[in-house]
Structure formats: structure tokens, C-alpha cells
N, C-alpha and C positions, 0 to 999 in steps of 0.2 A: 592585676596586670603588671608585668615587669617592664621596667623602663628600657632595658637593653635590647629589646627585640620588637619587631612588628608582629602583632598577633592578629587574630580574627577580627577583633573590634576595630583595629586600625584599617584593615582591609575594607570592612563595612563602612567606616568613616570616609575613606577615600572614594569608595563606590557611590555613596550618597552625595558627596560633593560633586562628582562628575555628573550624576543624574540631575541634580539641581541646576548646575551650570548649563546643561544641554536643554532641559525643559524650559528654562526661563530666557534662553537666548532669543533676542528679538529678530526673528526671521521676517524681514519686511518685504522682500521682493516676491510678492504674490501677483498673479496675473490680474490686471485691471479688466473688469468685465463690462464697463460702461460702453454704450454705443450711441450713435447719432440719435438724438431725440430723447435720450434718458436724462433724468435730473440727478445731479450729484448730491449725495447726502452729506458730503464733507469736502473740504479743499483737497484736491488731488495735486500733490507736489511731486515733481520729478525726483525719484530716488537716486538718480545718477544722470550724467550727461548722455544723451542719445540723439541719433539723427532722425529727422522727420522723413518718413518713407513716402515714395510715390505709390499710387495704387498699382496693383498688378497689371491692370489693363493699360494704364499710362506708360508704365515701364516697358511692357511688352511691345507697345506700338513704337516707342522711341527707339528701342533696340532694333526693331524691324526696319525702321527708316534709316537708322545708322548703318545697319548691315547692308542694305541695298545701295547705299552710297559708296560702298567699297567695290571697285570694279573687279570682275572675275579675272583670274590670272591664266594666261596662255603661254605655253613654252614653245619657243621657235626651235625647230630641228634644223641644224646647220646642214648644208649640202655636203654629202659624204665624199664625193670625188669630183670636185668642180672642174679642175684642169682636164682630167680625162674625158669628162662629158663634153667640154668645149671642143676638144680635139676630135672627138667622134662626130659631133654635129658639123664641124668644119669640113671634115672629109666627106660626110654624107652630102652636104649641100654642094660641094665641089664636084662630086661624081655626077649628081643630077644635072648640074649646070653644064657639064662637058657635052652632053648630047642634046641639050635643050635649045630650042630656037630663041629663047630669051636669055641665053646664058650670060650676056653682058649685064642684064638687069638683075639676075640672081647673084652674080659675083659682086655687083655694086652694093646690094642690100644684105649680103651674107652676114656681115658683122652686126647689122641692126637686128636681124632675125635672132641671132644667138643672144644678143643683149636683151632683146625683148623677153626671151625665155628666162634669162637669168633675173631680170627685174620682177617678172611675175612671181617666180619662186622666192626672190628676195623680200618681197612685200608680205609674203605669207599666204598660205592657202589652208582653209579649214575643210574638213571632209564633208561636213553638213552644217549649214547655218542653223538649222532647227535644234541642234544639240548645244548651242551656246547658252550658258546660264543667264538668268534674268539680271539685268543691270539697270538701275534707275536712270543713270546718265547715258545709257546706250554706248558706253565706252568700255574698252577692255585693255588690260595691261599685258603687253606682249614682252616677255622676258627673253633676251638673248644672252649669250655668254658673258658679254661685258656691258651691255646696255639694256635699258628698258624703255618702252615707248607706249604712250596711251593712244589707242587707235579706235576710231568710231566703228560701230557695228557695220555700217554701210560700206566701209572701206576694207572689210575683210571678206574676200570672195571665197566661195566654195570651189571644188574641183571643176564642176561643170561650168561655172561662170568664168573661171580662169582659162579653161580650154577654149571657150567660146570667144573670149577676148583675144586670145592668141591667134585664133583662126581669122577673125576679122582684121586684126592688125597686119597679118601676113598678106592677106588678100589686097589690102590697100597698097602694100609695097610691090607685090608680084602679079596682082590681078587674079583672074579665075582660071588660069591655064592649068593643064593637067599636071605640069611639073610643080606648080605652086601647091596644088592639092597633095602631091606626093611628099613635099617637104613638110606640109602641115601634119599629115598623118604620121610621118616618121618621128617628128618631135613632140607632137601633142600627147602621145602616150606617156611621155616622161614627165608631164605636168601632173604631179600628185600632191596630196595633202602633206604639209610640213609644219602645221600648227596643231599642238596637242593641248587640250584643255586640262589644266592642273587643278583638279578638284580639291586635293588635299591642301595645297597652298592657299587656294581661294577660301576654303573653310577656316584655315588658321587665321588668315587676315580678318575675316569677318567675325570670328570669335573674339579676337582682340578688340575689334570695334565695339561688339556687343558689351564686352566687359568694361570698356572705357566709359560707358554710359552710367552716370551716377544714379544710385537708387534712392537718393535723398534730395530734398529741396530746402533743407535748413537744419538747424540744430536747436535742441532744447537743453538748457544748462541745468546742472544739478541744483535743486532747491527752487527752481522756477515753478510758479503756479501754472498748471495746465488748465484747470477749470475750477471755479470757486464753488463753495457749498451752495446748494439750492439753485444752481445755474443749469440751464439746458445745454446739453452737449450739441454744439453746432459745427459748421464746416472746419475751421482751423483747429479747434479743440479736438474735434473728432479725428482729424488726421494725426494729431499728436498722440491721442490715446491709442489709435490703431498702431502707430509706430511703437509705442511703449508695450502694447500687448504682444506685438510680433517679437520684440526683443525678449520679453519675459517668457513667452511661450517656448522660445528656443532654449532658455536656461532652466525653466521649471519643468519637472521636479529635480532634474539632475543637479542643478546648482545647490539645492537644499542638501541632497545626499553628499555632494562633494564638500560643501561648507561644514557639515557635521564632522566629516572625516578629518578635514583640515583643522578644525577647532580642537580636536582631542589632544593634540600635542601641547597646546597652550594650557588647556584645562588640567592636564596631568602634571605639568610643571608647577602650576599654582598649588595643586593639591600636595605635591611632594614638598614644596616650600613650606606649606602650613605644617605638615607633619614634622619636617626637619626643625623648624623653629620651636615647636612644642617639645621636641626631644632634647634640644640643646638648652632652651631657656625656661620651659614650663613643665617640669617633671610632674608636678601635681596634676596638671591638666592632662598630660600625656598618659598618665596611668588611670585616669578617671573616665569611666563611661559617661557619667552624668555630665561632666563639663564638655566632653566631645559631642554628645548629642545636643547639648544646649547651643554649642557653636553652630551645628548643622541647622538647628531650628531658626536661629537668628539670621544666618546666612540666607536661608529660604525667605524669611520675612523681608529682609532689606532688598533682595533682588526682585521679589514680587512687587514691593512698593515701587521699585524702579520702573517696572512696566507700566504703572498706572499714575504715578505722581510726576509732576515736573521735576527735573533733576535738581534744581536749586532748592526744592522744597523737601528733598529726601532727608529723613531724620536719622542719618548715619551717626550723628553725634550722640544721640540717646543710647544707642547700642554700645558704642565705644565707652561711654561713661558707665553704663551698667557693668560691662566686663571689667573695667578698672576698679569699680567698687566691689564686685564679686570675687575677683582674683587679684589682679594687680595691673599696673600701667602697661607692662610688656604685653599682656594678653589683650588689652584694649587696643594697643598699637597694631598687633597682629591682625585683629579683626578689621581695623580701619584700612590697613594696607592690603590685605587679601581681597576684601570686598571691592576696594577701589581698583585693584588690578583687573578684576572681572568686569566691572562697569566700564573701565578704561577700554577693555577689549570690545565690549558691547557697543561703545561709542565710536568704534573704528579708530581708536588711539587718539581721540580728540582730548588731550590732557587738560586743556584750558577749562573745559566744562566740569571736569571732576575735581579740579584743584580747590575751589572754594569749599565744597562739602567736605572733602578730605581734610583740609587744614582746620576747618571749624571743629571737626570731630576730634582731632588731636588736641586742640586748645581745650575743649571740654574735658577730655580725659586727664590732661595734665593738671588742670585746676581742681579736679575732684579727687586727686590722689589721697590726700589726708583729710578729706572732709568728714566732719563729725556732726555737722548741723545741717538740717535740710534747708534752713534759711539761706545757707551759702549757695544753694542751687540757683536761686534767682539771679544772683550776681553773675554766676557762671553762665547762665542762659543769656544774659545781656551781653557779656563779652563774646560768646559764640555768635550771637546775632550781629554784633558790630563787626567782628572779623569776617564773617561770611559775606555780609552786605558790602563791605569795602572791597573785598576781593572781586566780587561780582561786578561792582561798579568799574573797577580798573580793567577787568577783562572785556566787558562790553564796550567801554570807552575805547580801548585799544582796537577792538574789532570793528569800530565805527558802526555799531548797531544803532537802529532807530531809537529816538528818545523814549518812545512808548515801551519798546522791548527792554530797554535799559532799566526803566522805572519798575516794570513788572518783575524783572530779574532781581533787583535789589530788594523789592518788597518780599519776594519769596525767601531770599537769604535771611532777612531780618525775622520773618515769621518762623523760619526754620529753627533759629536759636531758642525761641520760647516754646515752640512745638516740641522740640527735643526734650526739654525739661519736663513738660507735661507727660510725654510718653515715658520718660524715665520713671516717674512715679508709678505708672501702670505696670511697667516691666518689673520693677522691684516687688510690687505687691503680688503680681501673678507668679513670676518665675521663682522668687524666693520660696514660695510655698509649693509650687508644682515640682520643682527640682531639688527642694531642700537646700537651697543656696543660702550661704551666710555672707553678710557684708558688715561693715563697721556699724551700720544702723541696727542690724540684728544684735550685735554685741552690746550696743548701747541699751537696747531693750532688755536684754538679759542681765545687764549690770544694774538695773533698777532694783534697789534693796527692798522694794515693795513686791517683788516677785513672790508668788505664793510659796515656792519651794524655799527661798531664802528666809521668808517670814517663819516658816515651819522650823527651819534650822535654828533661827534665833530663839524660838520658844523651847524646843525640845533638846537642843544641844548648844546652849549659849557659849560655852567655852570653845567649842569647835567653830561656832559662828565668828567669834572674835579672832580666833586663829586664822580663819579663812580671809577675814578682812585684812589682816596684816600681810598674809601671803599674797593676796591680790595686789596690795600696794607695792610690795617688793617686786613682784613679777612685772607689773606695769612699768615701773621705773627702769628695771633692767632691760626689758624688751625695747623700750624707747631708746635706751643708750646704745644698743647694738644693731638697731634697724629691723628688729622683728615687729610683729603686730602687737602693739601695746594693749589694744582693746581686747583682743582674743586672750592675751596673757592675763589680763585683769579678770575677765569672766571665768577663765579656767581656774584661777586662784579662788574665786568665790564658791565654785561648785565642786572642787576636787575631792572634798571630804564628805560629800552628802551621804556616802554609805554608812557613816557613823550614826546616822539617824536610827538605824536598826537596833543598836546597843550603845547608846551614847555614854552610859555610865562606866563602860570599860575603857574609856580613853582618858588619859591623864588630865587633859584640859577641862574635862567635865567632872573630875572628882569633887565631891562635896564633903565638907567637914574633915578633910584629910583622909577619908576612907578610900582604900585601894582594894577593889574586889579581886584583884589578881593574887592577893596574898593567900586566899583560901582555895585557889584552884591550881592544878598542875601547870607547869610552864608550857607543855605542849598544847594544852587547851587554850591558854592565853594567846599563844602564837596564832592558833587557828582563828580566834576571835578577831585579833588585830588584822590578820591578812584578809579576813572576810569583808572588811569595809570596801575593798576594791570591787569584788563581785556584787556586793550589795549596792554600791554606788552606781555600777553599770545598770543594774536592774531598775533602780529609782530613776536614773537619767532617762532610760527608755520609757518608763512609765509616764514621766513628765514631758516626753518628746523633746529632750534637749538635742541640740545639733550634734552631728557626728564628731565634730572637732572636740567638743566637750567630753563626749564618751571616750574618745581616744586619749584625752588628757588624763581622765580618771584611770584608765587602764595603765597608763605609762608613767604616772608620777612617782611610783616607788621603784620601778625597774626591777632589778634583782637584788635589792638591798637585804641585808641580814638584820633580823630583829635582835640586836645584840643583848639587850637586857634579859630577855627570856632565854636566850641561848646560853648566856653565862650562868643564869640561875639553874638551868637544866644540867649543866656540867657539874655544878656543885652537888647535885642529887644523884646523877646517873653516870655510868661509864659508857663509853662509846656512843656519844651523842652526835647525830648527823646534822650537818648544817642545813641540808635540804629541807628539814622539817621546820626550820626557823627562818627560811629565806623566802621572800616574795617570788612567786613564779609567774609574774606578769611580764608584759612586753617592755622592752627598753624604749626610751624616748626616740621618736622618729622625726621630730621637728624641733626647731629652735624654741618654740613656745612651750612644748612639753618638757624640754630640758631645763628651761628657765624655771618652770613650775617645780620640778624636782628639787632644784637647789634652793629655791625660795622657801619651800616647805621645810627643808632640813634646817636652814640657818635660822628661820623664825622660831621653830620649835626649840632649837638649842639656845637661842638668845633669850627666849621666854623662861628657860630653866635657870638662867643665871640671875643673880641678884645685883642689880645696878652694874652691869658690865662696863668696863672702861673701853675707850676707843681702841686701844691696843688689843684687848681681849677679843673684841668683836672682829677685828681684822684677822687675828690669828685663827679664830674659830672658823671664819668664812673661808680663808685660804686652806685650812685643814680639810674642810668638807669638799671643796672643789678638787683638791689634789687627790683625795681618796676616791671620789667618784670617777675622776679621769683615769687614774691608775687601774681601777677595776673594770674599765671598759664600758661604763654606763652611758657614755656619749658616742659610742661607736657607730650608731645608726643615725645620729642627728647631724645637723649641719653646722654645729658650733665649732669655731676655730679657737686656737690658743689665745689669739688676740681678743676674741669675744669673751672668753672666760676671765681674762685679766680686767676687761672693762666691767664685766658683771661683778667681779669681786669688789672693785672700787665703789660701784653703785650700790651694792648691798650694804656695804659698811656705812656709806653716807646716809642711806635711808634708815638703817637701824639706829644710827646715832640720833636721828630725829625722833624715832619712835620710843627709844629706851634711854633717853638722856638722863644724866644725874640731876636730881632735884636738890636745891639748897635746903638746909634745915632751918625752919623758921621757929622762933620762940613761941611757946604756948601762950595763948591769950589768957588774960586774967578771968 
């Protein structure tokens, strides 16, 4: 895979991350099915604050009672032509009185009769009392243009009652004469309904009243226990569970679908952050399917454990320490940060709960950066336990938690530190082998000189074995000086020339009695034999199942170097000799460790060929090799800088002086 682009593996990586984040998201808001009389199998805790609902029957009855307390509304229709009607009735009564024997009596009561008519209409008349809506208080709200008045049902006459009342009242004033009856008949027909039932306004007011009735009788707070484990669901608890069930049934399953949709943006942003971090800071991981899938596996494990373990007991530190050992601290920090971001989201952004586990994991990763001894792990576990426990104590104390909860939390935190170390042993044992992962402890195992392959090298090619020991020492010191991996460099130095086991007698360090087998063979064949130790070394490395990093070091430790001695020999014997026949056609070094190995191999071989070299000679020789390889582009694919080369030159010289120092001449003993 190339670093500069996102390819199919990265798309799969992002897809798997999103799949894991969604599958392990703790969807908690499921409908509670417990009913009255059931026994709870566990504590039922309110997942959020909600109202305690009234029963449907109770709510319906309260709304009905409230509705009936709202009086129906009646609109009063104002008299359309009051003055004209008064004038008409005045003329009518005057005309009847002119020929009447009781004209004086009629004229005297004329105004009273007209006012009686006006008062009857002014009080309001309904067309039919039977059409009046039901009212609990038997009162009705009469709305006029500028006023409103509450009127009893009994005081609202219909047309028949109003006319009868008018007739009786006029008879009291005028008696039962023929002229009185004429006046009654003339005016009575104008007594009509002027009250109109406003059904729309009545319904609007009653709807407002119904809506004003609260559907709840209390509140259950988030985190409040509704019913305890093994308890029977009774009255109050049943009402709370009913209320919770009603709320959840309205949300479920739509809330799950909407929650999944809303979560995707956050999950995608976390996935992009992980890929971006790897692209910028972890090229090795970004280009490696193995490390990407290992990241996925561990993310799945930690989120799965999150679902079943108490949060304070979550062994995030073990995975962060594993990635620190397997790759580097940056990769460990990325895993700690990305997994914490997801758990932080799962916890509804309750950062206080995540902080102790996250901080403990960072402490563990930092302390194990340069660990070369498994005994150091126990001290690291103790510090992780102490850090996590103290943070939990602080948080629980600040949150004013109960003493029992605080002690349990601190106990989980302390246990977490030591549990993480035990799990780290298991992770290293399993994942190193399953994913062919190498750590410093892998390199320490391969650095053991009792390794079967090194033992074979010491027996069959002792000169090469001694050369490899010297190269290993040089490479380790140089790597330590420039911040590369010293253990990897050391092991690469030990195994880089194992290909010489196929024909050890053809390599100078293994010549015996000064016999050089190349004297009797053509230089082209000699070059082929010398170059073959690369392919032979790769074959032997795979046969002994050496790590991939060692195979790469064997491939790259000669780069495109020219085998000068045989090339010069060929030019003495032949015309038109091509360099390609005498040049290694292997890969150029692609890492600091491989580049260090190339230079260590060259300077050691050259120093070995000199007889008691001086300090100045060693420095000149080292500088010459470095300048030549740099000018020939041998480091074009590696990460070495000019500063690194300068530091390495000084370190090589210092190490070689210790290895090949001049010895004083002692007098022979008698």
C-alpha cells in the first residue's frame, strides 16, 4: 500500500470501525414490559427524567369535568333599527288610543309598553331552550359587543316565554280590552330570538380547558430507582413504570433509528481522525494491513469489554501498552484517545468517568516506551493502579458519592492497574504470534546468542559470526545515538549475513590458512557467489521463520553497492566490463535501522582489514564510506538526515576505537 492515497484497505478499515462503533453502541432506551404484580429481576432505574402519568380513565374524567365547568357561549344580536322601531310602535299605540274608550290609560302607559318590549329584547331571547348546550353550573356566557355577562339558564327565555311575558305585562297595564289586545298582537310579532349559540367559541374555550388539565401527578428524576430487584410491582411503582412505558413506546423504535442516523457523523469524524493521524504520524501502520486489522481487533475488544465490565475496571491500559511496545508511543496514544472518544460518546459526554481509565492508560504507555525487562512491568502496573485509584477517589469525592460507591470505584481502579499488566502478557503472547508482531521483547529473544541459527553460524562460519557480532555492536550504538530502535538494529546486525552459511569459505572473514578460493575462478563467478548471500540469507531467514523486519534488513543491507575488487579484477582481464554484473541488485534501505546496518557492515569490514588503525584513520575511513553512500543515493528511501549521519559517524568512530584499540607491546617473559 502507498502512503499518499486512501485505497481499498483504508475504506475497509473505516467501514469496520463504523460497524463496530454502531454494533457496540449501548442502546438503553428499550420499552419496560413489567406490569402490576410482576417481580422485577433487576433494579429498574429511570434512564431519564419523566412525568408520572395519570391513567387514561382518570385523565378523561378530569377533562370532562373541567370541560363542563366552562359555560357555553351565546352571542347577543344587537337591535338593528332601534329608533325606527320605537317610532313605529309610538305611532301605532297613538293611533289605537285615538279611537279607544281607554285612550287616557293607553297614552299614560305608552312609554312603559315600548320600554317593556325593549327590555325583553335587551335581556335576550333564545329560539328554543332545548337547544342550549349542557352546562354543569347551568350558567351561560352572553357576549355583547363591548361586554359579557354570565346568565342563569332559567333567566334566558325562549320566544314563546318572552311573548307570553309581554302579553301578561301589557294586560296588567291596560286590562283585557279589545284595544289592549290589538296593541299586544301588533307588537308581539316583533318579539323574536336575538341570542345565537356560538358553538365554535364554546368548543374553543372548552378545548383550552381540557388542554389545561395536567396529564401527570408527579416527576421521576433521572437515576431514581423505580422498583428494586426481586420486588413486586405495586401501585406507585406500577404507575411510574406505566408512565415510562408510555414515553418509551412513543419513542421506540423511531428513536433507535434516529439515534443511529445522528451517531454516524460523530463516528465518521472519529474514523477520519484515526486515518489522518496514521497518515501524518504512523506511516508504517498506515501502509500495513496487519497493523490496521490489529487496531480494529483491539478496538472491538475494548468496546466489547466496555459493555460488560464496570468502566473503572476497563483494561484500556493493557492495549495502549501493547501498541506502545509493538509500534511506538504515538500509536499507543492514538488508541487511547480514539477509544476514549468513542466511550466518551457512549457515556453521553460524561468525561469524568472516562478520565481515570484514559489517564492510567497514558501513564502505562509512557512508562513502557523503552522497557527491555518484563520485571519493569510490575512497577508500571503499580503506578497505573495508583494513578487510576487516586483519580477515581478525587472524582467520586468531588461528585459527593456514597462512601460505599467511592470505595468500590477505587478498588476497581487499583485492580485495573494490575489486571492490565496480566492482560498485557496474554496480548503479547497471542498477538505477537497471530499477527507476526515484533516488540523489544521479540528482539531480545532473537538477540540471545544461544539461538539455533546463531549457534550454527558460529560453528559453520566463525569469521562471519565474529563479523556479525561487531556489526551488531556498531549498529546498536549508532541506533541509540540517533533515536532509532537499538534492539532491532542489534538483531539485524547479528542475522544480516546468515546467507553466507551456504558457501562460508568464499567470504574473506572465513578464509583459512590464507587460502583464497576466488583466485582460481573467474571474477564474474566470484561476484555471483558474493551477491548470492542476499538471496540465500532471505531463504534461510524464511526457513527459520525470522521476523519480516530481519528479512527486509537482509534484503537491503547492501543496497546497490558495487563489488569493487572483482570489478577491478575483471577489467584487468576483459574489455568492456559492465558494472551491472558486479553490482548488487537488491533493494535500497527503507528504514533508519536498515541504513545503519549498511554503514555498520561496511565500516566494520574495512576496519577489520586494517592493521591497528589509528583514530584518525578510522574517522577518515568512516567519513569516506558515509560520503560515498550518500552521494550514490543509497539513503534516498530511508529516513536518515544529514544530522543523523554526522552523529553516526562520531558514534562509529568511538565504538571502533574501543573494539580495535592499539595494544602496548609487552616484553617476552623468560
